[in-house]
Structures are given as C-alpha cells and as structure tokens.
mmCIF entry with sequence, helices, sheets and N, C-alpha, C, O atoms, coordinates in Angstrom:
data_MODEL
# 
_entry.id   MODEL 
# 
_entity.id                         1 
_entity.type                       polymer 
_entity.pdbx_number_of_molecules   1 
# 
_entity_poly.entity_id                      1 
_entity_poly.type                           'polypeptide(L)' 
_entity_poly.nstd_linkage                   no 
_entity_poly.nstd_monomer                   no 
_entity_poly.pdbx_seq_one_letter_code       MGLILLEAFGALVILLAIVWWTMFSGRKNGELPGAQPKDPQQEPEK 
_entity_poly.pdbx_seq_one_letter_code_can   MGLILLEAFGALVILLAIVWWTMFSGRKNGELPGAQPKDPQQEPEK 
_entity_poly.pdbx_strand_id                 A 
# 
loop_
_entity_poly_seq.entity_id 
_entity_poly_seq.num 
_entity_poly_seq.mon_id 
_entity_poly_seq.hetero 
1 1  MET n 
1 2  GLY n 
1 3  LEU n 
1 4  ILE n 
1 5  LEU n 
1 6  LEU n 
1 7  GLU n 
1 8  ALA n 
1 9  PHE n 
1 10 GLY n 
1 11 ALA n 
1 12 LEU n 
1 13 VAL n 
1 14 ILE n 
1 15 LEU n 
1 16 LEU n 
1 17 ALA n 
1 18 ILE n 
1 19 VAL n 
1 20 TRP n 
1 21 TRP n 
1 22 THR n 
1 23 MET n 
1 24 PHE n 
1 25 SER n 
1 26 GLY n 
1 27 ARG n 
1 28 LYS n 
1 29 ASN n 
1 30 GLY n 
1 31 GLU n 
1 32 LEU n 
1 33 PRO n 
1 34 GLY n 
1 35 ALA n 
1 36 GLN n 
1 37 PRO n 
1 38 LYS n 
1 39 ASP n 
1 40 PRO n 
1 41 GLN n 
1 42 GLN n 
1 43 GLU n 
1 44 PRO n 
1 45 GLU n 
1 46 LYS n 
# 
_struct_asym.id          A 
_struct_asym.entity_id   1 
# 
loop_
_struct_conf.conf_type_id 
_struct_conf.id 
_struct_conf.pdbx_PDB_helix_id 
_struct_conf.beg_label_comp_id 
_struct_conf.beg_label_asym_id 
_struct_conf.beg_label_seq_id 
_struct_conf.pdbx_beg_PDB_ins_code 
_struct_conf.end_label_comp_id 
_struct_conf.end_label_asym_id 
_struct_conf.end_label_seq_id 
_struct_conf.pdbx_end_PDB_ins_code 
_struct_conf.beg_auth_comp_id 
_struct_conf.beg_auth_asym_id 
_struct_conf.beg_auth_seq_id 
_struct_conf.end_auth_comp_id 
_struct_conf.end_auth_asym_id 
_struct_conf.end_auth_seq_id 
_struct_conf.pdbx_PDB_helix_class 
_struct_conf.details 
_struct_conf.pdbx_PDB_helix_length 
HELX_P HELX_P1 AA1 GLY A 2  ? PHE A 24 ? GLY A 2  PHE A 24 1 ? 23 
HELX_P HELX_P2 AA2 PRO A 33 ? ALA A 35 ? PRO A 33 ALA A 35 5 ? 3  
# 
_struct_conf_type.id          HELX_P 
_struct_conf_type.criteria    ? 
_struct_conf_type.reference   ? 
# 
loop_
_atom_site.group_PDB 
_atom_site.id 
_atom_site.type_symbol 
_atom_site.label_atom_id 
_atom_site.label_alt_id 
_atom_site.label_comp_id 
_atom_site.label_asym_id 
_atom_site.label_entity_id 
_atom_site.label_seq_id 
_atom_site.pdbx_PDB_ins_code 
_atom_site.Cartn_x 
_atom_site.Cartn_y 
_atom_site.Cartn_z 
_atom_site.occupancy 
_atom_site.B_iso_or_equiv 
_atom_site.pdbx_formal_charge 
_atom_site.auth_seq_id 
_atom_site.auth_comp_id 
_atom_site.auth_asym_id 
_atom_site.auth_atom_id 
_atom_site.pdbx_PDB_model_num 
ATOM 1   N N  . MET A 1 1  ? 35.681 -20.266 22.057  1.00 0.00 ? 1  MET A N  1 
ATOM 2   C CA . MET A 1 1  ? 35.700 -21.034 20.790  1.00 0.00 ? 1  MET A CA 1 
ATOM 3   C C  . MET A 1 1  ? 34.268 -21.534 20.479  1.00 0.00 ? 1  MET A C  1 
ATOM 4   O O  . MET A 1 1  ? 33.805 -21.473 19.340  1.00 0.00 ? 1  MET A O  1 
ATOM 5   N N  . GLY A 1 2  ? 33.623 -22.002 21.475  1.00 0.00 ? 2  GLY A N  1 
ATOM 6   C CA . GLY A 1 2  ? 32.278 -22.516 21.373  1.00 0.00 ? 2  GLY A CA 1 
ATOM 7   C C  . GLY A 1 2  ? 31.291 -21.472 20.882  1.00 0.00 ? 2  GLY A C  1 
ATOM 8   O O  . GLY A 1 2  ? 30.392 -21.758 20.091  1.00 0.00 ? 2  GLY A O  1 
ATOM 9   N N  . LEU A 1 3  ? 31.487 -20.224 21.384  1.00 0.00 ? 3  LEU A N  1 
ATOM 10  C CA . LEU A 1 3  ? 30.599 -19.116 21.021  1.00 0.00 ? 3  LEU A CA 1 
ATOM 11  C C  . LEU A 1 3  ? 30.788 -18.817 19.553  1.00 0.00 ? 3  LEU A C  1 
ATOM 12  O O  . LEU A 1 3  ? 29.801 -18.497 18.891  1.00 0.00 ? 3  LEU A O  1 
ATOM 13  N N  . ILE A 1 4  ? 31.985 -18.896 18.992  1.00 0.00 ? 4  ILE A N  1 
ATOM 14  C CA . ILE A 1 4  ? 32.211 -18.587 17.611  1.00 0.00 ? 4  ILE A CA 1 
ATOM 15  C C  . ILE A 1 4  ? 31.568 -19.629 16.705  1.00 0.00 ? 4  ILE A C  1 
ATOM 16  O O  . ILE A 1 4  ? 31.008 -19.306 15.658  1.00 0.00 ? 4  ILE A O  1 
ATOM 17  N N  . LEU A 1 5  ? 31.662 -20.889 17.131  1.00 0.00 ? 5  LEU A N  1 
ATOM 18  C CA . LEU A 1 5  ? 31.058 -21.962 16.337  1.00 0.00 ? 5  LEU A CA 1 
ATOM 19  C C  . LEU A 1 5  ? 29.501 -21.784 16.388  1.00 0.00 ? 5  LEU A C  1 
ATOM 20  O O  . LEU A 1 5  ? 28.838 -21.951 15.365  1.00 0.00 ? 5  LEU A O  1 
ATOM 21  N N  . LEU A 1 6  ? 28.950 -21.462 17.520  1.00 0.00 ? 6  LEU A N  1 
ATOM 22  C CA . LEU A 1 6  ? 27.552 -21.230 17.668  1.00 0.00 ? 6  LEU A CA 1 
ATOM 23  C C  . LEU A 1 6  ? 27.044 -20.107 16.747  1.00 0.00 ? 6  LEU A C  1 
ATOM 24  O O  . LEU A 1 6  ? 26.008 -20.219 16.092  1.00 0.00 ? 6  LEU A O  1 
ATOM 25  N N  . GLU A 1 7  ? 27.833 -19.017 16.733  1.00 0.00 ? 7  GLU A N  1 
ATOM 26  C CA . GLU A 1 7  ? 27.512 -17.885 15.856  1.00 0.00 ? 7  GLU A CA 1 
ATOM 27  C C  . GLU A 1 7  ? 27.614 -18.275 14.364  1.00 0.00 ? 7  GLU A C  1 
ATOM 28  O O  . GLU A 1 7  ? 26.790 -17.872 13.542  1.00 0.00 ? 7  GLU A O  1 
ATOM 29  N N  . ALA A 1 8  ? 28.572 -19.012 14.069  1.00 0.00 ? 8  ALA A N  1 
ATOM 30  C CA . ALA A 1 8  ? 28.720 -19.437 12.626  1.00 0.00 ? 8  ALA A CA 1 
ATOM 31  C C  . ALA A 1 8  ? 27.586 -20.382 12.210  1.00 0.00 ? 8  ALA A C  1 
ATOM 32  O O  . ALA A 1 8  ? 27.090 -20.318 11.085  1.00 0.00 ? 8  ALA A O  1 
ATOM 33  N N  . PHE A 1 9  ? 27.181 -21.266 13.148  1.00 0.00 ? 9  PHE A N  1 
ATOM 34  C CA . PHE A 1 9  ? 26.087 -22.172 12.854  1.00 0.00 ? 9  PHE A CA 1 
ATOM 35  C C  . PHE A 1 9  ? 24.739 -21.377 12.728  1.00 0.00 ? 9  PHE A C  1 
ATOM 36  O O  . PHE A 1 9  ? 23.887 -21.683 11.894  1.00 0.00 ? 9  PHE A O  1 
ATOM 37  N N  . GLY A 1 10 ? 24.606 -20.372 13.580  1.00 0.00 ? 10 GLY A N  1 
ATOM 38  C CA . GLY A 1 10 ? 23.352 -19.541 13.462  1.00 0.00 ? 10 GLY A CA 1 
ATOM 39  C C  . GLY A 1 10 ? 23.304 -18.799 12.176  1.00 0.00 ? 10 GLY A C  1 
ATOM 40  O O  . GLY A 1 10 ? 22.235 -18.657 11.581  1.00 0.00 ? 10 GLY A O  1 
ATOM 41  N N  . ALA A 1 11 ? 24.484 -18.297 11.704  1.00 0.00 ? 11 ALA A N  1 
ATOM 42  C CA . ALA A 1 11 ? 24.476 -17.563 10.396  1.00 0.00 ? 11 ALA A CA 1 
ATOM 43  C C  . ALA A 1 11 ? 24.174 -18.505 9.251   1.00 0.00 ? 11 ALA A C  1 
ATOM 44  O O  . ALA A 1 11 ? 23.503 -18.146 8.283   1.00 0.00 ? 11 ALA A O  1 
ATOM 45  N N  . LEU A 1 12 ? 24.699 -19.747 9.385   1.00 0.00 ? 12 LEU A N  1 
ATOM 46  C CA . LEU A 1 12 ? 24.430 -20.759 8.307   1.00 0.00 ? 12 LEU A CA 1 
ATOM 47  C C  . LEU A 1 12 ? 22.922 -21.045 8.283   1.00 0.00 ? 12 LEU A C  1 
ATOM 48  O O  . LEU A 1 12 ? 22.346 -21.115 7.198   1.00 0.00 ? 12 LEU A O  1 
ATOM 49  N N  . VAL A 1 13 ? 22.273 -21.209 9.417   1.00 0.00 ? 13 VAL A N  1 
ATOM 50  C CA . VAL A 1 13 ? 20.877 -21.468 9.468   1.00 0.00 ? 13 VAL A CA 1 
ATOM 51  C C  . VAL A 1 13 ? 20.074 -20.403 8.856   1.00 0.00 ? 13 VAL A C  1 
ATOM 52  O O  . VAL A 1 13 ? 19.147 -20.674 8.093   1.00 0.00 ? 13 VAL A O  1 
ATOM 53  N N  . ILE A 1 14 ? 20.430 -19.089 9.192   1.00 0.00 ? 14 ILE A N  1 
ATOM 54  C CA . ILE A 1 14 ? 19.766 -17.986 8.635   1.00 0.00 ? 14 ILE A CA 1 
ATOM 55  C C  . ILE A 1 14 ? 19.958 -17.911 7.113   1.00 0.00 ? 14 ILE A C  1 
ATOM 56  O O  . ILE A 1 14 ? 19.022 -17.569 6.391   1.00 0.00 ? 14 ILE A O  1 
ATOM 57  N N  . LEU A 1 15 ? 21.143 -18.224 6.632   1.00 0.00 ? 15 LEU A N  1 
ATOM 58  C CA . LEU A 1 15 ? 21.405 -18.287 5.182   1.00 0.00 ? 15 LEU A CA 1 
ATOM 59  C C  . LEU A 1 15 ? 20.502 -19.333 4.500   1.00 0.00 ? 15 LEU A C  1 
ATOM 60  O O  . LEU A 1 15 ? 19.841 -19.042 3.504   1.00 0.00 ? 15 LEU A O  1 
ATOM 61  N N  . LEU A 1 16 ? 20.490 -20.549 5.057   1.00 0.00 ? 16 LEU A N  1 
ATOM 62  C CA . LEU A 1 16 ? 19.639 -21.541 4.458   1.00 0.00 ? 16 LEU A CA 1 
ATOM 63  C C  . LEU A 1 16 ? 18.168 -21.206 4.482   1.00 0.00 ? 16 LEU A C  1 
ATOM 64  O O  . LEU A 1 16 ? 17.421 -21.543 3.564   1.00 0.00 ? 16 LEU A O  1 
ATOM 65  N N  . ALA A 1 17 ? 17.755 -20.528 5.562   1.00 0.00 ? 17 ALA A N  1 
ATOM 66  C CA . ALA A 1 17 ? 16.319 -20.147 5.631   1.00 0.00 ? 17 ALA A CA 1 
ATOM 67  C C  . ALA A 1 17 ? 16.017 -19.162 4.576   1.00 0.00 ? 17 ALA A C  1 
ATOM 68  O O  . ALA A 1 17 ? 14.936 -19.235 3.990   1.00 0.00 ? 17 ALA A O  1 
ATOM 69  N N  . ILE A 1 18 ? 16.903 -18.219 4.273   1.00 0.00 ? 18 ILE A N  1 
ATOM 70  C CA . ILE A 1 18 ? 16.677 -17.189 3.241   1.00 0.00 ? 18 ILE A CA 1 
ATOM 71  C C  . ILE A 1 18 ? 16.658 -17.906 1.867   1.00 0.00 ? 18 ILE A C  1 
ATOM 72  O O  . ILE A 1 18 ? 15.796 -17.604 1.042   1.00 0.00 ? 18 ILE A O  1 
ATOM 73  N N  . VAL A 1 19 ? 17.570 -18.826 1.614   1.00 0.00 ? 19 VAL A N  1 
ATOM 74  C CA . VAL A 1 19 ? 17.553 -19.512 0.302   1.00 0.00 ? 19 VAL A CA 1 
ATOM 75  C C  . VAL A 1 19 ? 16.260 -20.345 0.155   1.00 0.00 ? 19 VAL A C  1 
ATOM 76  O O  . VAL A 1 19 ? 15.641 -20.345 -0.909  1.00 0.00 ? 19 VAL A O  1 
ATOM 77  N N  . TRP A 1 20 ? 15.867 -21.033 1.200   1.00 0.00 ? 20 TRP A N  1 
ATOM 78  C CA . TRP A 1 20 ? 14.704 -21.860 1.151   1.00 0.00 ? 20 TRP A CA 1 
ATOM 79  C C  . TRP A 1 20 ? 13.451 -20.942 0.828   1.00 0.00 ? 20 TRP A C  1 
ATOM 80  O O  . TRP A 1 20 ? 12.617 -21.245 -0.024  1.00 0.00 ? 20 TRP A O  1 
ATOM 81  N N  . TRP A 1 21 ? 13.408 -19.879 1.537   1.00 0.00 ? 21 TRP A N  1 
ATOM 82  C CA . TRP A 1 21 ? 12.272 -18.940 1.365   1.00 0.00 ? 21 TRP A CA 1 
ATOM 83  C C  . TRP A 1 21 ? 12.178 -18.433 -0.061  1.00 0.00 ? 21 TRP A C  1 
ATOM 84  O O  . TRP A 1 21 ? 11.101 -18.413 -0.657  1.00 0.00 ? 21 TRP A O  1 
ATOM 85  N N  . THR A 1 22 ? 13.317 -18.025 -0.602  1.00 0.00 ? 22 THR A N  1 
ATOM 86  C CA . THR A 1 22 ? 13.300 -17.468 -1.964  1.00 0.00 ? 22 THR A CA 1 
ATOM 87  C C  . THR A 1 22 ? 13.039 -18.557 -2.993  1.00 0.00 ? 22 THR A C  1 
ATOM 88  O O  . THR A 1 22 ? 12.460 -18.238 -4.032  1.00 0.00 ? 22 THR A O  1 
ATOM 89  N N  . MET A 1 23 ? 13.404 -19.773 -2.799  1.00 0.00 ? 23 MET A N  1 
ATOM 90  C CA . MET A 1 23 ? 13.180 -20.859 -3.778  1.00 0.00 ? 23 MET A CA 1 
ATOM 91  C C  . MET A 1 23 ? 11.750 -21.341 -3.759  1.00 0.00 ? 23 MET A C  1 
ATOM 92  O O  . MET A 1 23 ? 11.186 -21.624 -4.816  1.00 0.00 ? 23 MET A O  1 
ATOM 93  N N  . PHE A 1 24 ? 11.135 -21.447 -2.568  1.00 0.00 ? 24 PHE A N  1 
ATOM 94  C CA . PHE A 1 24 ? 9.787  -22.073 -2.576  1.00 0.00 ? 24 PHE A CA 1 
ATOM 95  C C  . PHE A 1 24 ? 8.677  -21.201 -2.169  1.00 0.00 ? 24 PHE A C  1 
ATOM 96  O O  . PHE A 1 24 ? 7.640  -21.714 -1.751  1.00 0.00 ? 24 PHE A O  1 
ATOM 97  N N  . SER A 1 25 ? 8.811  -19.855 -2.259  1.00 0.00 ? 25 SER A N  1 
ATOM 98  C CA . SER A 1 25 ? 7.671  -19.046 -1.883  1.00 0.00 ? 25 SER A CA 1 
ATOM 99  C C  . SER A 1 25 ? 7.150  -18.321 -3.106  1.00 0.00 ? 25 SER A C  1 
ATOM 100 O O  . SER A 1 25 ? 6.617  -17.219 -2.974  1.00 0.00 ? 25 SER A O  1 
ATOM 101 N N  . GLY A 1 26 ? 7.281  -18.891 -4.282  1.00 0.00 ? 26 GLY A N  1 
ATOM 102 C CA . GLY A 1 26 ? 6.869  -18.214 -5.568  1.00 0.00 ? 26 GLY A CA 1 
ATOM 103 C C  . GLY A 1 26 ? 5.396  -18.522 -5.856  1.00 0.00 ? 26 GLY A C  1 
ATOM 104 O O  . GLY A 1 26 ? 4.601  -18.751 -4.944  1.00 0.00 ? 26 GLY A O  1 
ATOM 105 N N  . ARG A 1 27 ? 5.062  -18.521 -7.123  1.00 0.00 ? 27 ARG A N  1 
ATOM 106 C CA . ARG A 1 27 ? 3.647  -18.750 -7.484  1.00 0.00 ? 27 ARG A CA 1 
ATOM 107 C C  . ARG A 1 27 ? 3.177  -20.155 -7.240  1.00 0.00 ? 27 ARG A C  1 
ATOM 108 O O  . ARG A 1 27 ? 3.968  -21.096 -7.312  1.00 0.00 ? 27 ARG A O  1 
ATOM 109 N N  . LYS A 1 28 ? 1.906  -20.316 -6.954  1.00 0.00 ? 28 LYS A N  1 
ATOM 110 C CA . LYS A 1 28 ? 1.413  -21.618 -6.582  1.00 0.00 ? 28 LYS A CA 1 
ATOM 111 C C  . LYS A 1 28 ? 1.463  -22.573 -7.788  1.00 0.00 ? 28 LYS A C  1 
ATOM 112 O O  . LYS A 1 28 ? 1.698  -23.771 -7.626  1.00 0.00 ? 28 LYS A O  1 
ATOM 113 N N  . ASN A 1 29 ? 1.246  -22.046 -8.967  1.00 0.00 ? 29 ASN A N  1 
ATOM 114 C CA . ASN A 1 29 ? 1.189  -22.937 -10.169 1.00 0.00 ? 29 ASN A CA 1 
ATOM 115 C C  . ASN A 1 29 ? 2.485  -22.779 -11.027 1.00 0.00 ? 29 ASN A C  1 
ATOM 116 O O  . ASN A 1 29 ? 2.477  -23.050 -12.227 1.00 0.00 ? 29 ASN A O  1 
ATOM 117 N N  . GLY A 1 30 ? 3.511  -22.368 -10.428 1.00 0.00 ? 30 GLY A N  1 
ATOM 118 C CA . GLY A 1 30 ? 4.792  -22.269 -11.152 1.00 0.00 ? 30 GLY A CA 1 
ATOM 119 C C  . GLY A 1 30 ? 4.861  -21.033 -11.956 1.00 0.00 ? 30 GLY A C  1 
ATOM 120 O O  . GLY A 1 30 ? 4.042  -20.131 -11.779 1.00 0.00 ? 30 GLY A O  1 
ATOM 121 N N  . GLU A 1 31 ? 5.850  -20.950 -12.875 1.00 0.00 ? 31 GLU A N  1 
ATOM 122 C CA . GLU A 1 31 ? 6.102  -19.727 -13.662 1.00 0.00 ? 31 GLU A CA 1 
ATOM 123 C C  . GLU A 1 31 ? 4.995  -19.582 -14.732 1.00 0.00 ? 31 GLU A C  1 
ATOM 124 O O  . GLU A 1 31 ? 4.304  -20.546 -15.060 1.00 0.00 ? 31 GLU A O  1 
ATOM 125 N N  . LEU A 1 32 ? 4.854  -18.421 -15.236 1.00 0.00 ? 32 LEU A N  1 
ATOM 126 C CA . LEU A 1 32 ? 3.887  -18.160 -16.294 1.00 0.00 ? 32 LEU A CA 1 
ATOM 127 C C  . LEU A 1 32 ? 4.405  -18.793 -17.551 1.00 0.00 ? 32 LEU A C  1 
ATOM 128 O O  . LEU A 1 32 ? 5.614  -18.919 -17.744 1.00 0.00 ? 32 LEU A O  1 
ATOM 129 N N  . PRO A 1 33 ? 3.437  -19.216 -18.459 1.00 0.00 ? 33 PRO A N  1 
ATOM 130 C CA . PRO A 1 33 ? 3.845  -19.903 -19.638 1.00 0.00 ? 33 PRO A CA 1 
ATOM 131 C C  . PRO A 1 33 ? 4.782  -19.054 -20.618 1.00 0.00 ? 33 PRO A C  1 
ATOM 132 O O  . PRO A 1 33 ? 5.624  -19.639 -21.300 1.00 0.00 ? 33 PRO A O  1 
ATOM 133 N N  . GLY A 1 34 ? 4.638  -17.780 -20.673 1.00 0.00 ? 34 GLY A N  1 
ATOM 134 C CA . GLY A 1 34 ? 5.477  -16.957 -21.513 1.00 0.00 ? 34 GLY A CA 1 
ATOM 135 C C  . GLY A 1 34 ? 6.847  -16.633 -20.914 1.00 0.00 ? 34 GLY A C  1 
ATOM 136 O O  . GLY A 1 34 ? 7.686  -16.038 -21.591 1.00 0.00 ? 34 GLY A O  1 
ATOM 137 N N  . ALA A 1 35 ? 7.081  -17.006 -19.686 1.00 0.00 ? 35 ALA A N  1 
ATOM 138 C CA . ALA A 1 35 ? 8.340  -16.634 -19.007 1.00 0.00 ? 35 ALA A CA 1 
ATOM 139 C C  . ALA A 1 35 ? 9.475  -17.477 -19.469 1.00 0.00 ? 35 ALA A C  1 
ATOM 140 O O  . ALA A 1 35 ? 10.623 -17.069 -19.294 1.00 0.00 ? 35 ALA A O  1 
ATOM 141 N N  . GLN A 1 36 ? 9.243  -18.648 -20.058 1.00 0.00 ? 36 GLN A N  1 
ATOM 142 C CA . GLN A 1 36 ? 10.335 -19.569 -20.449 1.00 0.00 ? 36 GLN A CA 1 
ATOM 143 C C  . GLN A 1 36 ? 10.993 -18.974 -21.704 1.00 0.00 ? 36 GLN A C  1 
ATOM 144 O O  . GLN A 1 36 ? 10.298 -18.486 -22.595 1.00 0.00 ? 36 GLN A O  1 
ATOM 145 N N  . PRO A 1 37 ? 12.300 -19.015 -21.772 1.00 0.00 ? 37 PRO A N  1 
ATOM 146 C CA . PRO A 1 37 ? 12.995 -18.551 -22.997 1.00 0.00 ? 37 PRO A CA 1 
ATOM 147 C C  . PRO A 1 37 ? 12.787 -19.523 -24.160 1.00 0.00 ? 37 PRO A C  1 
ATOM 148 O O  . PRO A 1 37 ? 12.710 -20.737 -23.972 1.00 0.00 ? 37 PRO A O  1 
ATOM 149 N N  . LYS A 1 38 ? 12.701 -18.975 -25.328 1.00 0.00 ? 38 LYS A N  1 
ATOM 150 C CA . LYS A 1 38 ? 12.528 -19.852 -26.460 1.00 0.00 ? 38 LYS A CA 1 
ATOM 151 C C  . LYS A 1 38 ? 13.805 -20.587 -26.771 1.00 0.00 ? 38 LYS A C  1 
ATOM 152 O O  . LYS A 1 38 ? 14.894 -20.169 -26.378 1.00 0.00 ? 38 LYS A O  1 
ATOM 153 N N  . ASP A 1 39 ? 13.662 -21.692 -27.483 1.00 0.00 ? 39 ASP A N  1 
ATOM 154 C CA . ASP A 1 39 ? 14.849 -22.536 -27.913 1.00 0.00 ? 39 ASP A CA 1 
ATOM 155 C C  . ASP A 1 39 ? 15.605 -21.809 -29.005 1.00 0.00 ? 39 ASP A C  1 
ATOM 156 O O  . ASP A 1 39 ? 15.026 -21.514 -30.051 1.00 0.00 ? 39 ASP A O  1 
ATOM 157 N N  . PRO A 1 40 ? 16.889 -21.506 -28.799 1.00 0.00 ? 40 PRO A N  1 
ATOM 158 C CA . PRO A 1 40 ? 17.675 -20.732 -29.801 1.00 0.00 ? 40 PRO A CA 1 
ATOM 159 C C  . PRO A 1 40 ? 17.869 -21.536 -31.125 1.00 0.00 ? 40 PRO A C  1 
ATOM 160 O O  . PRO A 1 40 ? 18.224 -20.944 -32.145 1.00 0.00 ? 40 PRO A O  1 
ATOM 161 N N  . GLN A 1 41 ? 17.634 -22.912 -31.117 1.00 0.00 ? 41 GLN A N  1 
ATOM 162 C CA . GLN A 1 41 ? 17.847 -23.700 -32.268 1.00 0.00 ? 41 GLN A CA 1 
ATOM 163 C C  . GLN A 1 41 ? 16.585 -23.642 -33.203 1.00 0.00 ? 41 GLN A C  1 
ATOM 164 O O  . GLN A 1 41 ? 16.623 -24.049 -34.364 1.00 0.00 ? 41 GLN A O  1 
ATOM 165 N N  . GLN A 1 42 ? 15.510 -23.127 -32.640 1.00 0.00 ? 42 GLN A N  1 
ATOM 166 C CA . GLN A 1 42 ? 14.323 -23.046 -33.409 1.00 0.00 ? 42 GLN A CA 1 
ATOM 167 C C  . GLN A 1 42 ? 14.353 -21.854 -34.375 1.00 0.00 ? 42 GLN A C  1 
ATOM 168 O O  . GLN A 1 42 ? 14.912 -20.805 -34.058 1.00 0.00 ? 42 GLN A O  1 
ATOM 169 N N  . GLU A 1 43 ? 13.741 -22.029 -35.567 1.00 0.00 ? 43 GLU A N  1 
ATOM 170 C CA . GLU A 1 43 ? 13.717 -20.956 -36.533 1.00 0.00 ? 43 GLU A CA 1 
ATOM 171 C C  . GLU A 1 43 ? 12.811 -19.841 -36.040 1.00 0.00 ? 43 GLU A C  1 
ATOM 172 O O  . GLU A 1 43 ? 11.819 -20.120 -35.367 1.00 0.00 ? 43 GLU A O  1 
ATOM 173 N N  . PRO A 1 44 ? 13.117 -18.589 -36.351 1.00 0.00 ? 44 PRO A N  1 
ATOM 174 C CA . PRO A 1 44 ? 12.261 -17.465 -35.951 1.00 0.00 ? 44 PRO A CA 1 
ATOM 175 C C  . PRO A 1 44 ? 10.868 -17.561 -36.676 1.00 0.00 ? 44 PRO A C  1 
ATOM 176 O O  . PRO A 1 44 ? 10.764 -17.984 -37.827 1.00 0.00 ? 44 PRO A O  1 
ATOM 177 N N  . GLU A 1 45 ? 9.867  -17.161 -35.956 1.00 0.00 ? 45 GLU A N  1 
ATOM 178 C CA . GLU A 1 45 ? 8.555  -17.169 -36.490 1.00 0.00 ? 45 GLU A CA 1 
ATOM 179 C C  . GLU A 1 45 ? 8.346  -15.982 -37.456 1.00 0.00 ? 45 GLU A C  1 
ATOM 180 O O  . GLU A 1 45 ? 8.846  -14.885 -37.208 1.00 0.00 ? 45 GLU A O  1 
ATOM 181 N N  . LYS A 1 46 ? 7.605  -16.210 -38.555 1.00 0.00 ? 46 LYS A N  1 
ATOM 182 C CA . LYS A 1 46 ? 7.407  -15.163 -39.558 1.00 0.00 ? 46 LYS A CA 1 
ATOM 183 C C  . LYS A 1 46 ? 5.944  -14.711 -39.554 1.00 0.00 ? 46 LYS A C  1 
ATOM 184 O O  . LYS A 1 46 ? 5.567  -13.831 -40.328 1.00 0.00 ? 46 LYS A O  1 
# 
C-alpha cells in the first residue's frame, strides 16, 4: 500500500514540475506586443 502511495506522489510531483516548467520558462520580457488578441467590442480599423 505504501509503495502505491509513494508512486502516486512521485507522479504528482513530476506532473507539477512539468506544469511549472511550461508556465515559467517562456520569454524573459513576456509575450510579444502583437500576440494579444484584439478587443472584439472595438470597431475594425479602416
């Protein structure tokens, strides 16, 4: 029983490490300015 809990805990730690890595290993200055979607309420530019 203890071995199953230890394995489940290890899998959870690996999952959290993967999520942490993907969230915080991006660009140093954040996203590019043009990457943000435009406001749909705004009128289209002419």
